N, C-alpha and C positions, 0 to 999 in steps of 0.2 A: 503492500499500500504506499508506504515511504517512497520507493524508488518512481511508482507512476507520478505520485505529487511532484517529487524530483523532475521529472521528465516533462514536466508541464512545467514546471517555474524557470527552468533554464533557459528556455527559447526568450521568455517574457524578459527574464532578466538580461539576456545578451542585448536584447534589443531595447530597456530603459538604459542601459549602461554604455550604447552608439548613439545617442540624439541627432547627430550628423546623418545617418542612414536613415533614422526614421522622419527626418524634417524632408531628405530627397524624395522619399515613397508619399509624403502626402501634398510638399509643397513645391512639387516638380513643376508646376504652372502647366498650362495649355502647350499641346505641341505646336509647333509654328506649321502655320499654312498661308495660304495663298489670300491676300486680300485685295478689295478693286483698287486700295491707290496701290498698291505694289505693282499689280499687273499693269494698270494706265502708264505709270511712269517709267519702266520698263520698257512697253512699246512706242510708247513717244520718244524715250532716248535713242533706241535704236535707230528709228526715224531719220531724228533729226542728226545723229551720225553720219546715215547714208548721205543723208539731203547734203550733209556738209562739204560731202565727196562729188557731188554732182550727180545722184545717183536718186531714182523716185520709187522708194519701197511699202511695202506693207507689212505688219507687224502684227502675230497672234501671239497670246499666253493664254496657256492651260494651266489648269492644277497639276498636280501630283497625280490624278488618276487620269490623264489626256481630256478633262473637261472644260472646253473653250471660257476661259474668263472675259477677255476682253479681243477685237479683230480691229484694226485701227488699219485704216488706208492713208497713204501720205498723197500730198497734192494732187501729183500726175502718175502716179501710182499707176499699172493695167490692173484691168478687173481680175485677171488671170492672177496675180499675187496676192490678191486674198487666198484664193483656193490655195497658193503653194506655200503662203506661211504659216496656214492654219492647218496642214498636213505635216510639216517640218514640223512644230509644236507640238503634234501629237505623238508623232514618230520618234524624239527623242525623247518623249515622257515614257510612250512604250519601251523604247530600248533599257531606259534607267530601270524598269519594272523586270526587264529581263522576257518580254514579251516579242520582242523584234529581234531576229540574230544580227541584221546587219543596223548599223548606225547609221542615223542620218547627218545628213549634211546642212549648215545652214540653218542652225537652231544650237542653244545654249540650255546648260539644268540652270534652276534657282535653285541653289541649296542653303540652307541656314542651320549651320552647326552637323554639317553631314547628313543632314535630314532633305530630301529634295522635296521642295513645297511647289514646285511647279518648273516650265520650260516653256522659253519663247522661240519662236520660229521667224525666222525673215523671208520675204520672196519678192524679186522684181529688180534686184542687183546686178551688175554686168555678169558676177560668175556667184556659183554656191559658198565660194570661199569671202568674195564679198558681204554676202549673205551673213555669214557665222560673222564674221567681223563687226559684224553692225550687232551682231545677237549677243555678242561678246559685251560689248561695249551698254547694250543698253542693259542686260541683267545687273553689270558690275556698278552701273551709274545708279540703279533702283534699288539695289542693295546696300548699297553706302548709306542712301538716303534713309531709307525704312527700316533696317536692322539695328537694333539697341547695341551700342559699344561692349557689351557682352559676349555677343554671340559673336563668333568669325565668320565671315562670307566668303564666298568663292563662287564663283560662275564655272563650271566644266564645260570645256570647249570639245566640240567634235570636228574630226576634220579627214582627210584625206589620209595624211598623213603627218610627221612634223616638219616635213621638209616641204609638202606643199602647204602647211599652215603658215610655217614662217614666210615663206614666198607670199601669200596671201597678204598677210599684215605689212609687211615690206610695202608692196604694192598699194595696201591700202591706207595707210601712215605714211606714207612717202609726199612729201610737200611740193 
């Protein structure tokens, strides 16, 4: 009988003696998730980045499950760029979930503390590498603006390969 009481009491005593562990379990806060302002800022920043280089694009932002949050068409972007950007955002999101074997070029994940909260896709630039560069710029600017300083932020890029990506970035950021 005493052994049973000890078996029940020991885990309780251990939890009481480690208050930090209990605080994490109960006060962990809400998990990071997509917001309307984050989606809007990411799309607009991507469009502005391409517009500054003379390219008219559209941008789409989806949540971690691939559900569309915002679809924004830049001034003179083609109508086809709307569908392209949405498909790229969904493909990037699905690739991150392991649903697609092939990764998509032209988009970037939105991550907060290693948690995928969504993806951005861009369409309409002169190449998929340029679309991707705009998506990365949009993701980074939006995350910098919206994520609290205690979170680590990072936009993960998908590209043809490191060499192609670097060449695309060189072309994109060339004066």
